[in-house]
All heavy atoms as an XYZ file, in Angstrom:
1041
protein
N      95.621     38.404     79.790
C      94.433     38.267     80.559
C      93.319     39.262     80.142
O      92.258     38.872     79.896
C      94.833     38.333     82.050
C      93.693     38.585     82.991
S      94.230     38.855     84.724
C      94.901     40.486     84.703
N      93.812     40.532     80.125
C      92.809     41.560     79.730
C      92.498     41.464     78.287
O      91.247     41.553     77.892
C      93.413     42.948     80.126
C      93.514     43.135     81.603
C      92.474     44.049     79.486
C      94.333     44.319     82.067
N      93.430     41.274     77.406
C      93.201     41.205     75.931
C      92.232     40.083     75.619
O      91.257     40.252     74.754
C      94.521     41.067     75.122
C      95.375     42.275     75.234
C      94.774     43.448     74.486
O      93.685     43.878     74.777
N      95.393     43.863     73.475
N      92.449     38.879     76.195
C      91.569     37.739     75.771
C      90.153     37.911     76.244
O      89.238     37.221     75.688
C      92.170     36.447     76.249
C      92.138     36.248     77.744
C      92.690     34.921     78.257
N      93.612     34.227     77.378
C      94.375     33.227     77.733
N      94.390     32.886     79.070
N      95.132     32.636     76.929
N      89.855     38.806     77.194
C      88.507     38.980     77.650
C      87.751     40.156     76.971
O      86.619     40.384     77.316
C      88.552     39.263     79.134
S      89.105     37.833     80.143
N      88.393     40.780     75.963
C      87.739     41.836     75.242
C      86.952     41.359     74.120
O      87.175     40.349     73.521
C      88.781     42.821     74.763
C      89.500     43.593     75.846
C      90.357     44.683     75.379
N      90.733     45.504     76.508
C      91.798     46.275     76.431
N      92.548     46.376     75.337
N      92.091     46.990     77.478
N      85.888     42.092     73.730
C      84.997     41.683     72.668
C      85.746     41.504     71.268
O      85.312     40.694     70.486
C      83.846     42.696     72.538
C      84.365     43.825     73.383
C      85.380     43.337     74.319
N      86.826     42.258     71.042
C      87.557     42.202     69.783
C      88.584     41.140     69.798
O      89.281     40.927     68.712
C      88.194     43.580     69.422
C      89.137     44.042     70.430
C      88.680     44.812     71.592
O      87.413     44.866     71.837
O      89.461     45.365     72.377
N      88.703     40.312     70.875
C      89.652     39.297     70.923
C      89.479     38.141     69.954
O      88.276     37.765     69.693
C      89.769     38.730     72.403
O      90.552     37.562     72.480
N      90.463     37.533     69.488
C      90.373     36.365     68.676
C      89.825     35.178     69.516
O      89.263     34.279     68.909
C      91.736     35.985     68.101
N      90.099     35.203     70.809
C      89.523     34.203     71.703
C      88.132     34.527     72.216
O      87.768     33.986     73.274
C      90.440     33.988     72.882
C      91.817     33.405     72.472
O      91.813     32.623     71.501
O      92.860     33.776     73.106
N      87.476     35.361     71.555
C      86.186     35.893     72.102
C      85.230     34.858     72.521
O      84.681     34.986     73.670
C      85.529     36.771     70.967
C      84.168     37.322     71.371
C      83.406     38.020     70.347
N      82.034     38.367     70.776
C      81.536     39.477     70.705
N      82.243     40.557     70.216
N      80.419     39.779     71.165
N      85.046     33.789     71.774
C      84.085     32.750     72.096
C      84.440     31.988     73.477
O      83.572     31.549     74.121
C      83.831     31.762     71.026
O      85.030     31.069     70.782
N      85.698     31.962     73.701
C      86.168     31.215     74.908
C      86.130     32.050     76.170
O      86.300     31.540     77.220
N      86.073     33.398     75.946
C      86.123     34.249     77.135
C      84.969     35.263     77.143
O      84.039     35.065     77.936
C      87.492     35.002     77.114
C      88.675     34.006     77.322
C      89.275     33.404     76.279
C      89.067     33.665     78.580
C      90.253     32.484     76.385
C      90.038     32.726     78.799
C      90.668     32.177     77.667
O      91.700     31.235     77.800
N      85.034     36.256     76.369
C      84.014     37.366     76.401
C      82.625     36.785     76.262
O      81.708     37.123     77.064
C      84.341     38.399     75.320
C      83.399     39.554     75.307
C      83.554     40.538     76.222
C      82.306     39.546     74.448
C      82.656     41.622     76.244
C      81.436     40.591     74.435
C      81.563     41.690     75.318
N      82.395     35.951     75.241
C      81.025     35.441     75.013
C      80.532     34.517     76.174
O      79.312     34.335     76.285
C      81.021     34.658     73.711
C      81.169     35.521     72.509
O      81.035     36.806     72.647
O      81.329     34.986     71.417
N      81.480     34.006     76.949
C      81.046     33.144     78.130
C      80.954     34.016     79.346
O      80.742     33.353     80.486
C      82.094     31.991     78.316
C      82.111     31.025     77.177
C      83.135     29.920     77.410
N      83.059     29.356     78.739
C      84.085     29.259     79.609
N      85.272     29.644     79.258
N      83.844     28.697     80.798
N      81.206     35.325     79.300
C      81.075     36.177     80.475
C      82.343     36.183     81.326
O      82.317     36.577     82.448
N      83.473     35.682     80.830
C      84.716     35.655     81.520
C      85.326     37.069     81.400
O      85.544     37.521     80.301
C      85.660     34.601     80.995
C      85.064     33.233     80.883
C      86.983     34.661     81.719
C      84.594     32.719     82.317
N      85.550     37.641     82.555
C      86.203     39.021     82.573
C      87.236     39.140     83.560
O      87.654     38.137     84.260
N      87.755     40.331     83.699
C      88.790     40.647     84.688
C      88.150     41.537     85.744
O      87.523     42.489     85.415
C      89.984     41.330     83.991
C      91.083     41.649     85.013
C      90.521     40.429     82.838
N      88.398     41.205     86.991
C      87.906     42.104     88.028
C      88.437     43.511     87.944
O      89.636     43.684     87.383
C      88.167     41.490     89.458
S      89.902     41.622     89.918
N      87.731     44.467     88.295
C      88.038     45.860     88.113
C      89.448     46.170     88.861
O      90.262     46.918     88.335
C      86.994     46.765     88.700
C      87.100     48.112     88.207
C      85.775     48.977     88.502
O      84.648     48.444     88.393
O      85.985     50.121     88.899
N      89.658     45.574     89.937
C      90.946     45.823     90.699
C      92.104     45.440     89.862
O      93.161     46.154     89.849
C      90.883     45.061     92.074
C      92.161     45.136     92.872
C      92.006     44.429     94.161
N      93.315     44.208     94.855
C      94.108     45.128     95.328
N      93.677     46.418     95.382
N      95.274     44.887     95.851
N      92.077     44.382     89.105
C      93.194     43.888     88.334
C      93.380     44.615     87.076
O      94.341     44.395     86.298
C      93.032     42.399     88.134
C      93.396     41.604     89.320
C      93.682     42.040     90.648
C      93.524     40.100     89.405
N      93.907     41.000     91.451
C      93.867     39.830     90.770
C      93.374     39.224     88.405
C      94.059     38.531     91.119
C      93.560     37.844     88.889
C      93.889     37.525     90.139
N      92.567     45.548     86.776
C      92.791     46.396     85.570
C      93.972     47.273     85.791
O      94.510     47.877     84.909
C      91.566     47.152     85.137
C      90.394     46.285     84.738
C      89.123     47.153     84.448
C      90.696     45.444     83.541
N      94.354     47.417     87.057
C      95.575     48.220     87.479
C      96.615     47.186     87.776
O      96.497     46.427     88.773
C      95.283     49.137     88.664
C      96.515     49.894     89.157
C      94.128     50.088     88.325
N      97.736     47.188     87.016
C      98.789     46.090     87.152
C      99.325     45.963     88.531
O      99.502     44.867     88.957
C      99.853     46.384     86.094
C     100.871     45.259     86.062
C     100.452     44.000     85.563
C     102.195     45.433     86.554
C     101.446     42.973     85.541
C     103.095     44.468     86.505
C     102.718     43.169     86.004
N      99.606     47.060     89.238
C     100.129     46.949     90.571
C      99.241     46.252     91.554
O      99.728     45.548     92.410
C     100.593     48.329     91.138
C     101.743     48.969     90.361
C      99.447     49.264     91.229
N      97.985     46.371     91.350
C      97.006     45.635     92.162
C      97.066     44.127     91.909
O      96.995     43.332     92.799
C      95.585     46.099     91.899
C      95.386     47.564     92.432
O      96.083     48.058     93.320
N      94.369     48.235     91.873
N      97.158     43.803     90.626
C      97.266     42.319     90.190
C      98.539     41.817     90.864
O      98.435     40.653     91.433
C      97.345     42.321     88.670
C      97.715     40.896     88.165
C      96.843     39.922     88.131
C      98.984     40.639     87.744
C      97.103     38.665     87.681
C      99.396     39.406     87.312
C      98.389     38.378     87.235
N      99.726     42.390     90.718
C     100.944     41.899     91.265
C     100.796     41.828     92.805
O     101.308     40.919     93.419
C     102.130     42.790     90.809
C     102.381     42.627     89.262
C     103.429     42.456     91.603
C     102.721     41.202     88.942
N     100.173     42.802     93.374
C      99.974     42.820     94.845
C      99.268     41.624     95.304
O      99.570     40.983     96.319
C      99.308     44.127     95.316
O      99.041     44.056     96.666
N      98.249     41.232     94.551
C      97.409     40.028     94.937
C      98.051     38.703     94.535
O      97.960     37.772     95.259
C      96.034     40.141     94.203
C      95.165     41.313     94.773
O      95.444     41.860     95.868
O      94.212     41.678     94.113
N      98.655     38.654     93.363
C      99.253     37.390     92.797
C     100.686     37.131     93.149
O     101.110     36.035     93.124
C      98.995     37.319     91.284
C      97.509     37.127     90.878
S      96.832     35.603     91.405
C      97.821     34.415     90.608
N     101.447     38.288     93.332
C     102.882     38.060     93.526
C     103.504     37.981     92.088
O     102.787     37.766     91.166
N     104.826     37.966     92.035
C     105.545     37.884     90.774
C     105.291     36.439     90.193
O     105.111     35.476     90.959
C     106.915     38.120     91.103
C     107.072     37.963     92.569
C     105.758     38.208     93.145
N     105.373     36.379     88.907
C     105.265     35.083     88.225
C     106.414     34.189     88.460
O     107.536     34.527     88.164
C     104.988     35.275     86.723
C     104.819     33.960     85.969
C     104.577     34.221     84.482
N     105.674     34.871     83.743
C     106.649     34.298     83.103
N     106.670     32.961     83.087
N     107.517     34.986     82.534
N     106.218     32.944     88.974
C     107.272     32.021     89.171
C     107.782     31.513     87.877
O     107.051     31.462     86.852
C     106.711     30.858     89.958
C     105.452     31.435     90.532
C     104.977     32.525     89.624
N     109.057     31.245     87.732
C     109.713     30.750     86.466
C     108.941     29.500     86.112
O     108.675     28.609     86.836
C     111.162     30.417     86.783
C     112.028     30.061     85.548
C     112.047     31.252     84.584
C     113.425     29.698     86.037
N     108.545     29.422     84.836
C     107.939     28.346     84.232
C     106.419     28.238     84.438
O     105.784     27.283     84.043
N     105.779     29.267     85.095
C     104.426     29.161     85.378
C     103.723     30.240     84.555
O     104.326     31.159     84.019
C     104.210     29.447     86.892
N     102.378     30.077     84.509
C     101.548     31.041     83.825
C     100.283     31.126     84.578
O      99.912     30.358     85.451
C     101.319     30.737     82.337
O     100.634     29.488     82.251
N      99.445     32.229     84.306
C      98.326     32.534     84.992
C      97.219     31.418     84.661
O      96.938     31.194     83.486
C      97.798     33.926     84.693
C      96.643     34.434     85.543
C      96.995     34.494     87.005
C      96.250     35.813     85.028
N      96.523     30.937     85.665
C      95.474     29.879     85.428
C      94.317     30.229     86.276
O      94.424     30.660     87.490
C      96.105     28.531     85.907
C      95.122     27.386     85.683
O      94.520     27.323     84.584
O      94.991     26.576     86.596
N      93.052     30.064     85.763
C      91.811     30.226     86.461
C      91.536     28.831     87.116
O      91.386     27.867     86.373
C      90.763     30.753     85.615
C      90.835     32.158     85.253
C      89.775     32.658     84.296
N      89.972     31.971     83.043
C      88.966     31.302     82.453
N      87.762     31.184     83.008
N      89.283     30.704     81.218
N      91.299     28.798     88.385
C      90.976     27.555     89.016
C      89.608     26.947     88.603
O      89.503     25.861     88.232
C      91.015     27.770     90.564
C      92.449     28.140     90.943
C      90.543     26.478     91.296
C      92.553     28.764     92.352
N      88.589     27.872     88.530
C      87.288     27.519     88.033
C      87.180     28.195     86.681
O      87.037     29.458     86.627
C      86.205     27.977     89.033
C      84.791     27.747     88.477
O      84.606     27.376     87.312
O      83.844     27.794     89.308
N      87.185     27.384     85.637
C      87.120     27.976     84.254
C      85.830     28.641     83.895
O      85.780     29.333     82.853
C      87.487     26.908     83.226
C      88.910     26.474     83.291
O      89.776     27.323     83.336
N      89.204     25.209     83.385
N      84.843     28.565     84.765
C      83.613     29.236     84.393
C      83.532     30.575     85.160
O      82.491     31.301     85.049
C      82.390     28.375     84.860
C      82.274     27.172     83.980
O      82.498     27.274     82.781
O      81.825     26.055     84.442
N      84.563     30.968     85.897
C      84.581     32.214     86.570
C      85.731     33.095     85.952
O      86.585     32.509     85.297
C      84.868     32.052     88.092
C      83.665     31.512     88.841
C      83.967     31.235     90.292
N      84.694     32.342     90.916
C      85.437     32.093     91.969
N      85.672     30.881     92.494
N      86.089     33.149     92.594
N      85.708     34.347     86.251
C      86.698     35.303     85.664
C      87.975     35.306     86.408
O      88.269     34.573     87.330
N      88.779     36.310     85.915
C      90.153     36.539     86.502
C      89.897     37.443     87.719
O      89.564     38.620     87.547
C      91.064     37.235     85.516
C      91.434     36.298     84.376
C      90.690     36.260     83.222
C      92.570     35.473     84.439
C      91.082     35.474     82.137
C      92.898     34.618     83.456
C      92.173     34.646     82.286
O      92.542     33.812     81.264
N      90.020     36.915     88.897
C      89.827     37.617     90.153
C      90.580     37.008     91.263
O      90.915     35.735     91.196
C      88.299     37.594     90.448
C      87.799     36.232     90.598
C      86.257     36.093     90.545
O      85.586     36.781     89.798
O      85.697     35.273     91.305
N      90.804     37.695     92.343
C      91.491     37.131     93.548
C      90.698     35.801     94.001
O      89.388     35.839     94.009
C      91.441     38.147     94.584
C      91.368     39.451     93.831
C      90.524     39.158     92.585
N      91.310     34.819     94.345
C      90.725     33.581     94.820
C      90.359     32.605     93.750
O      90.088     31.445     93.944
N      90.405     33.039     92.478
C      90.171     32.146     91.342
C      91.351     31.990     90.490
O      91.225     31.369     89.389
C      88.953     32.602     90.572
C      88.490     31.516     89.571
O      88.348     30.368     89.956
N      88.189     31.844     88.339
N      92.450     32.571     90.776
C      93.604     32.483     89.927
C      94.870     32.012     90.692
O      94.904     32.175     91.949
C      93.953     33.871     89.318
S      92.704     34.408     88.040
N      95.769     31.362     89.985
C      96.943     30.974     90.569
C      98.059     30.923     89.492
O      97.764     30.937     88.269
C      96.791     29.436     91.126
C      96.445     28.477     89.977
C      96.261     27.082     90.482
N      95.840     26.246     89.304
C      95.463     25.034     89.403
N      95.481     24.429     90.584
N      95.094     24.361     88.355
N      99.294     30.797     89.920
C     100.422     30.542     88.976
C     100.546     29.058     88.867
O     100.645     28.359     89.849
C     101.720     31.150     89.496
C     101.698     32.664     89.599
C     101.745     33.431     90.756
C     101.520     33.628     88.552
N     101.717     34.740     90.414
C     101.586     34.849     89.083
C     101.451     33.437     87.139
C     101.471     36.133     88.352
C     101.342     34.602     86.412
C     101.350     35.891     86.891
N     100.407     28.522     87.663
C     100.388     27.107     87.433
C     101.392     26.693     86.366
O     101.797     27.397     85.495
C      98.973     26.717     86.914
N     101.876     25.451     86.576
C     102.791     24.863     85.617
C     102.021     24.408     84.383
O     100.773     24.258     84.372
C     103.463     23.545     86.239
O     102.425     22.567     86.429
C     104.187     23.889     87.572
N     102.748     24.136     83.288
C     102.038     23.636     82.044
C     101.246     22.414     82.314
O     100.142     22.187     81.800
C     103.234     23.391     81.078
C     104.272     24.361     81.509
C     104.166     24.408     83.064
N     101.797     21.516     83.211
C     100.999     20.242     83.515
C      99.741     20.618     84.263
O      98.704     19.998     83.999
C     101.912     19.391     84.453
C     101.389     18.028     84.708
C     102.434     17.239     85.543
C     102.051     15.823     85.784
N     103.097     15.096     86.534
N      99.744     21.488     85.191
C      98.535     21.886     85.928
C      97.571     22.565     84.909
O      96.348     22.237     84.982
C      98.868     22.858     87.051
C      99.595     22.269     88.242
C     100.054     23.363     89.194
O     100.659     24.346     88.759
N      99.761     23.195     90.447
N      98.070     23.368     84.070
C      97.191     24.051     83.108
C      96.511     22.996     82.158
O      95.329     23.096     81.926
C      98.074     25.012     82.202
C      98.488     26.199     82.989
C      97.719     27.467     82.515
O      96.967     27.469     81.633
N      97.961     28.500     83.329
N      97.295     22.029     81.716
C      96.731     21.008     80.805
C      95.588     20.186     81.510
O      94.668     19.820     80.866
C      97.785     20.039     80.376
N      95.667     20.009     82.795
C      94.717     19.233     83.519
C      93.562     20.086     83.970
O      92.548     19.484     84.550
C      95.377     18.560     84.754
C      96.337     17.495     84.316
C      96.974     16.839     85.556
N      97.805     15.727     85.059
C      98.491     14.997     85.850
N      98.543     15.240     87.151
N      99.236     14.016     85.379
N      93.584     21.383     83.757
C      92.518     22.235     84.186
C      91.782     22.920     83.029
O      91.222     23.933     83.120
C      93.044     23.358     85.080
C      92.036     24.147     85.805
O      90.950     23.649     86.178
N      92.207     25.420     85.991
N      91.674     22.137     81.871
C      90.862     22.571     80.769
C      89.434     22.287     80.932
O      89.114     21.287     81.612
C      91.402     21.943     79.476
C      92.829     22.370     79.155
C      93.192     21.915     77.791
N      94.482     22.580     77.403
C      95.521     21.901     77.027
N      95.483     20.553     76.932
N      96.638     22.460     76.758
N      88.594     23.008     80.289
C      87.153     22.714     80.293
C      86.900     21.282     79.815
O      85.943     20.718     80.212
C      86.345     23.723     79.487
C      86.243     25.066     80.217
C      85.294     25.978     79.460
N      85.924     26.428     78.173
C      85.233     26.703     77.127
N      83.884     26.667     77.106
N      85.851     27.065     76.001
N      87.668     20.859     78.905
C      87.464     19.491     78.289
C      87.921     18.371     79.209
O      87.563     17.220     78.922
C      88.150     19.351     77.000
O      89.533     19.534     77.135
N      88.653     18.727     80.265
C      89.094     17.567     81.179
C      87.927     17.090     82.088
O      87.168     17.925     82.589
C      90.169     18.153     82.136
O      91.321     18.424     81.363
N      87.756     15.809     82.134
C      86.769     15.157     82.991
C      87.291     15.187     84.384
O      88.370     14.720     84.734
C      86.484     13.825     82.540
C      85.624     12.878     83.440
C      84.192     13.505     83.550
N      83.216     12.448     83.895
C      82.968     12.009     85.092
N      83.662     12.433     86.104
N      82.038     11.139     85.250
N      86.539     15.941     85.272
C      86.935     15.981     86.663
C      86.199     14.930     87.448
O      85.032     14.571     87.241
C      86.556     17.357     87.177
C      87.285     18.510     86.451
S      89.102     18.345     86.260
C      89.581     19.048     87.813
N      86.943     14.319     88.402
C      86.383     13.236     89.208
C      86.515     13.655     90.670
O      87.566     14.159     91.056
C      87.205     11.949     88.967
C      86.973     11.478     87.587
C      86.774     10.864     89.949
C      87.829     10.269     87.238
N      85.437     13.376     91.431
C      85.475     13.715     92.864
C      85.442     12.474     93.660
O      84.488     11.649     93.483
C      84.275     14.657     93.243
O      84.440     15.911     92.518
C      84.354     14.983     94.752
N      86.473     12.202     94.488
C      86.533     11.035     95.351
C      87.409     11.374     96.581
O      88.322     12.288     96.460
C      87.148      9.877     94.610
N      87.144     10.735     97.630
C      87.978     10.919     98.808
C      88.140     12.411     99.215
O      89.119     12.837     99.704
C      89.433     10.287     98.659
C      89.387      8.882     98.182
C      90.798      8.413     97.853
C      88.756      7.937     99.275
N      87.089     13.215     98.952
C      87.089     14.585     99.225
C      87.893     15.502     98.362
O      88.087     16.687     98.658
N      88.354     15.003     97.172
C      89.207     15.814     96.292
C      88.577     15.781     94.870
O      88.096     14.662     94.468
C      90.621     15.261     96.198
C      91.415     15.431     97.476
C      92.841     15.031     97.304
C      93.021     13.526     97.224
N      94.431     13.142     97.231
N      88.718     16.819     94.146
C      88.327     16.869     92.812
C      89.493     17.057     91.951
O      90.217     18.033     92.092
C      87.256     17.921     92.479
O      86.159     17.703     93.359
C      86.832     18.027     91.049
N      89.791     16.084     91.009
C      90.977     16.171     90.120
C      90.599     15.540     88.733
O      89.608     14.838     88.667
C      92.149     15.364     90.780
C      92.599     15.907     92.051
S      94.194     15.101     92.656
C      93.694     13.423     92.771
N      91.479     15.837     87.772
C      91.226     15.276     86.468
C      91.579     13.739     86.506
O      92.273     13.293     87.393
C      92.184     15.939     85.384
O      93.543     15.609     85.755
N      91.166     13.072     85.492
C      91.463     11.633     85.377
C      92.920     11.432     85.352
O      93.494     10.475     86.054
C      90.823     10.976     84.143
C      89.293     10.964     84.261
C      91.320      9.555     83.896
C      88.555     10.488     83.050
N      93.697     12.278     84.615
C      95.137     12.134     84.591
C      95.798     12.280     85.938
O      96.717     11.544     86.342
C      95.670     13.150     83.612
N      95.288     13.227     86.736
C      95.826     13.469     88.094
C      95.541     12.299     88.965
O      96.337     11.840     89.835
C      95.294     14.714     88.653
N      94.276     11.695     88.844
C      93.975     10.536     89.617
C      94.826      9.380     89.231
O      95.198      8.580     90.102
C      92.449     10.193     89.479
C      91.585     10.964     90.441
C      90.683     11.993     90.062
C      91.482     10.926     91.923
N      90.099     12.515     91.209
C      90.521     11.914     92.300
C      92.212     10.143     92.824
C      90.238     12.094     93.651
C      91.864     10.358     94.215
C      90.841     11.262     94.542
N      95.036      9.200     87.973
C      95.908      8.071     87.554
C      97.301      8.209     88.090
O      97.837      7.210     88.609
C      95.904      8.034     85.971
N      97.772      9.430     88.106
C      99.165      9.648     88.660
C      99.141      9.365     90.276
O     100.070      8.774     90.745
C      99.580     11.084     88.423
C     100.995     11.443     88.786
C     101.370     12.796     88.403
O     101.672     12.980     87.218
O     101.341     13.698     89.290
N      98.099      9.771     90.917
C      98.038      9.665     92.332
C      97.788      8.213     92.761
O      98.387      7.813     93.782
C      96.954     10.524     92.932
C      96.790     10.394     94.373
C      96.136     11.594     95.130
O      96.486     12.704     94.904
O      95.226     11.261     95.858
N      97.010      7.454     91.997
C      96.621      6.139     92.432
C      97.483      5.038     91.811
O      97.444      3.899     92.322
C      95.198      5.855     92.036
O      95.039      5.837     90.617
C      94.193      6.803     92.746
N      98.193      5.282     90.763
C      98.968      4.285     90.067
C      98.136      3.495     89.103
O      98.562      2.569     88.396
N      96.808      3.812     89.013
C      95.932      3.201     88.000
C      96.225      3.780     86.653
O      96.749      4.982     86.593
C      94.441      3.390     88.309
C      93.958      2.810     89.651
C      92.536      3.353     89.964
C      93.948      1.294     89.478
N      95.967      3.097     85.556
C      96.203      3.810     84.297
C      94.937      4.683     83.966
O      93.853      4.477     84.453
C      96.310      2.746     83.159
O      95.037      2.035     82.968
C      97.422      1.703     83.458
N      95.218      5.710     83.143
C      94.275      6.586     82.663
C      93.119      5.738     81.996
O      91.913      5.980     82.261
C      94.878      7.554     81.676
C      93.878      8.617     81.149
C      93.861      9.870     81.734
C      93.051      8.360     80.081
C      92.994     10.867     81.262
C      92.131      9.257     79.630
C      92.058     10.557     80.205
O      91.167     11.521     79.681
N      93.440      4.814     81.131
C      92.517      3.997     80.451
C      91.600      3.161     81.346
O      90.410      3.023     81.143
C      93.219      3.063     79.482
N      92.206      2.700     82.456
C      91.352      1.944     83.468
C      90.329      2.853     84.128
O      89.158      2.439     84.184
C      92.327      1.285     84.525
O      93.148      0.297     83.880
C      91.523      0.614     85.610
N      90.712      3.944     84.584
C      89.763      4.863     85.246
C      88.723      5.289     84.247
O      87.546      5.259     84.539
C      90.534      6.036     85.812
C      91.461      5.631     86.902
C      89.533      7.169     86.364
C      92.428      6.768     87.382
N      89.071      5.615     83.065
C      88.140      6.072     81.979
C      87.119      4.993     81.662
O      85.942      5.231     81.582
C      88.915      6.546     80.748
C      88.063      7.169     79.738
C      88.887      7.672     78.570
O      89.870      7.054     78.142
N      88.634      8.853     78.102
N      87.676      3.798     81.544
C      86.738      2.683     81.229
C      85.780      2.345     82.361
O      84.590      2.114     82.141
C      87.632      1.404     80.931
C      86.813      0.149     80.648
C      87.644     -1.083     80.449
O      88.760     -1.167     80.973
N      87.217     -1.999     79.605
N      86.281      2.404     83.576
C      85.429      2.181     84.712
C      84.234      3.146     84.788
O      83.155      2.784     85.135
C      86.178      2.222     86.024
C      87.183      1.013     86.131
C      87.994      1.237     87.384
N      88.851     -0.038     87.702
C      89.647     -0.100     88.686
N      89.873      0.896     89.501
N      90.257     -1.225     88.885
N      84.535      4.449     84.518
C      83.545      5.483     84.618
C      82.595      5.450     83.389
O      81.329      5.439     83.574
C      84.260      6.885     84.727
C      84.856      6.916     86.148
C      83.220      7.951     84.637
C      85.748      8.133     86.353
N      83.151      5.417     82.137
C      82.248      5.552     81.001
C      81.647      4.227     80.525
O      80.543      4.287     80.184
C      83.120      6.169     79.840
C      83.486      7.571     80.145
C      84.788      7.945     80.294
C      82.545      8.628     80.259
C      85.142      9.328     80.576
C      82.851      9.897     80.561
C      84.200     10.262     80.659
O      84.565     11.541     80.976
N      82.409      3.095     80.545
C      81.851      1.918     80.035
C      81.255      1.128     81.111
O      80.132      0.560     80.954
C      82.866      1.132     79.275
C      82.352     -0.073     78.517
C      83.348     -0.717     77.593
N      84.403     -1.511     78.247
C      84.252     -2.691     78.800
N      83.124     -3.335     78.699
N      85.251     -3.307     79.364
N      81.873      0.921     82.297
C      81.305      0.163     83.372
C      80.362      0.937     84.212
O      79.681      0.315     85.053
C      82.464     -0.419     84.184
C      83.478     -1.322     83.422
C      84.590     -1.736     84.321
C      82.704     -2.536     82.810
N      80.332      2.249     84.105
C      79.359      3.111     84.866
C      79.646      3.120     86.353
O      78.682      3.137     87.165
C      77.923      2.873     84.564
C      77.607      2.832     83.068
C      77.744      4.200     82.461
C      77.247      4.200     81.026
N      77.756      5.282     80.240
N      80.881      2.923     86.767
C      81.213      2.910     88.160
C      81.121      4.333     88.670
O      81.285      5.258     87.955
C      82.638      2.366     88.464
C      82.842      0.939     88.246
C      81.967      0.039     87.626
C      83.990      0.154     88.604
N      82.535     -1.148     87.620
C      83.778     -1.109     88.210
C      85.220      0.510     89.242
C      84.669     -2.120     88.465
C      86.060     -0.479     89.491
C      85.838     -1.823     89.119
N      80.958      4.462     89.991
C      80.994      5.763     90.624
C      82.461      6.286     90.571
O      83.397      5.499     90.448
C      80.525      5.696     92.121
O      81.524      4.989     92.900
N      82.627      7.577     90.683
C      84.004      8.181     90.634
C      84.848      7.533     91.713
O      86.018      7.138     91.562
C      83.938      9.644     90.825
C      83.384     10.427     89.597
O      83.092      9.729     88.642
O      83.168     11.663     89.712
N      84.287      7.489     92.982
C      85.001      6.911     94.066
C      85.429      5.482     93.856
O      86.618      5.130     94.099
C      84.107      7.032     95.391
C      84.877      6.732     96.638
C      85.002      7.852     97.584
O      84.496      8.991     97.313
O      85.604      7.636     98.638
N      84.558      4.668     93.403
C      84.895      3.234     93.192
C      85.939      3.148     92.097
O      86.887      2.294     92.132
C      83.656      2.499     92.750
C      83.913      1.040     92.579
C      82.625      0.240     92.194
N      82.942     -1.097     91.917
C      82.128     -1.896     91.161
N      81.036     -1.485     90.723
N      82.484     -3.148     90.920
N      85.813      3.977     91.018
C      86.737      3.944     89.898
C      88.202      4.224     90.329
O      89.154      3.626     89.743
C      86.270      4.914     88.846
N      88.427      5.089     91.304
C      89.810      5.422     91.660
C      90.322      4.709     92.901
O      91.417      4.842     93.205
C      89.989      6.953     91.769
C      89.696      7.613     90.450
C      89.171      7.517     92.877
N      89.368      4.068     93.715
C      89.765      3.353     94.888
C      89.961      1.855     94.722
O      90.557      1.274     95.596
C      88.884      3.681     96.079
O      87.523      3.315     95.749
C      88.967      5.201     96.399
N      89.426      1.284     93.653
C      89.514     -0.114     93.456
C      90.858     -0.455     92.767
O      91.131      0.109     91.800
C      88.349     -0.639     92.553
O      87.109     -0.269     93.136
C      88.445     -2.194     92.352
N      91.636     -1.302     93.437
C      92.961     -1.590     92.813
C      92.797     -2.207     91.397
O      91.818     -2.842     91.097
C      93.553     -2.641     93.763
C      92.744     -2.544     95.043
C      91.355     -2.030     94.637
N      93.845     -1.951     90.623
C      93.864     -2.528     89.272
C      94.052     -4.050     89.389
O      94.900     -4.519     90.184
C      95.111     -1.947     88.556
C      95.133     -2.332     87.134
C      95.255     -1.069     86.154
O      95.411      0.001     86.563
N      95.098     -1.336     84.877
N      93.301     -4.779     88.664
C      93.336     -6.237     88.654
C      94.730     -6.663     88.067
O      95.237     -6.047     87.144
C      92.218     -6.837     87.754
N      95.294     -7.631     88.720
C      96.560     -8.187     88.161
C      96.136     -9.236     87.095
O      95.432    -10.135     87.373
C      97.303     -8.850     89.374
C      98.627     -9.466     88.837
C      97.595     -7.834     90.480
N      96.714     -8.945     85.946
C      96.401     -9.950     84.847
C      97.218    -11.196     85.027
O      98.491    -11.117     85.382
C      96.636     -9.228     83.508
O      98.046     -8.886     83.370
N      96.691    -12.280     84.679
C      97.364    -13.656     84.705
C      97.961    -13.837     83.328
O      97.346    -13.590     82.290
C      96.475    -14.759     85.203
O      95.365    -14.760     84.319
C      96.006    -14.553     86.598
N      99.131    -14.417     83.252
C      99.725    -14.720     81.922
C      98.925    -15.723     81.203
O      98.350    -16.652     81.817
C     101.112    -15.276     82.284
C     101.228    -15.241     83.775
C      99.964    -14.810     84.359
N      98.808    -15.521     79.925
C      98.019    -16.509     79.035
C      98.901    -17.748     78.857
O     100.084    -17.733     78.746
C      97.772    -15.854     77.697
C      96.749    -14.792     77.777
C      96.379    -14.253     76.348
N      95.359    -13.231     76.488
C      94.831    -12.727     75.416
N      95.275    -12.947     74.301
N      93.925    -11.810     75.612
N      98.184    -18.872     78.780
C      98.829    -20.147     78.503
C      99.039    -20.263     77.056
O      98.185    -19.957     76.224
C      97.994    -21.319     79.005
C      97.998    -21.514     80.474
C      97.381    -22.747     80.898
N      98.194    -23.816     80.476
C      97.788    -25.086     80.634
N      96.662    -25.438     81.223
N      98.646    -26.046     80.172
N     100.141    -20.714     76.649
C     100.402    -20.885     75.192
C     100.170    -22.338     74.912
O     100.122    -23.240     75.871
C     101.888    -20.501     74.820
O     102.730    -21.375     75.578
C     102.106    -19.068     75.132
N     100.029    -22.740     73.670
C      99.659    -24.092     73.332
C     100.849    -24.973     73.625
O     100.681    -26.203     73.925
C      99.424    -24.211     71.811
C      98.028    -23.568     71.469
C      97.809    -23.620     69.983
O      98.275    -24.588     69.350
O      97.087    -22.756     69.529
N     102.057    -24.495     73.690
C     103.259    -25.338     74.016
C     103.485    -25.492     75.519
O     104.302    -26.310     75.936
C     104.459    -24.724     73.390
C     104.337    -24.748     71.853
O     103.667    -25.489     71.296
N     105.065    -23.773     71.230
N     102.756    -24.755     76.347
C     103.043    -24.825     77.764
C     102.230    -25.884     78.469
O     101.288    -26.435     78.071
C     102.703    -23.529     78.379
């Protein structure tokens, strides 16, 4: 956390150059642990809002799946009072990722409509022998 936010970091453009830093309190490890608690098995530190720094209220212990869905490149959709990635909405609604993506980008549906409209049931194609 501290290393990646320094100007000499290899990740400089993703952190330091974007103004992402570590709050002063967390520069002391015991304060960080006091605020975050011990790291759960299989989890790593994640910033909830990727445009803000490492600070209480903006960090959590997250699974690899949560981390993957919280990248800056993930398209976030807000519907039904929740903001989640397309992948998370697909999992929650049973719609396919491709369906939600197509509805938003190609059909220009609102986020809410894209995730609340049931997936159309396709009808089997007739073959020439049928």
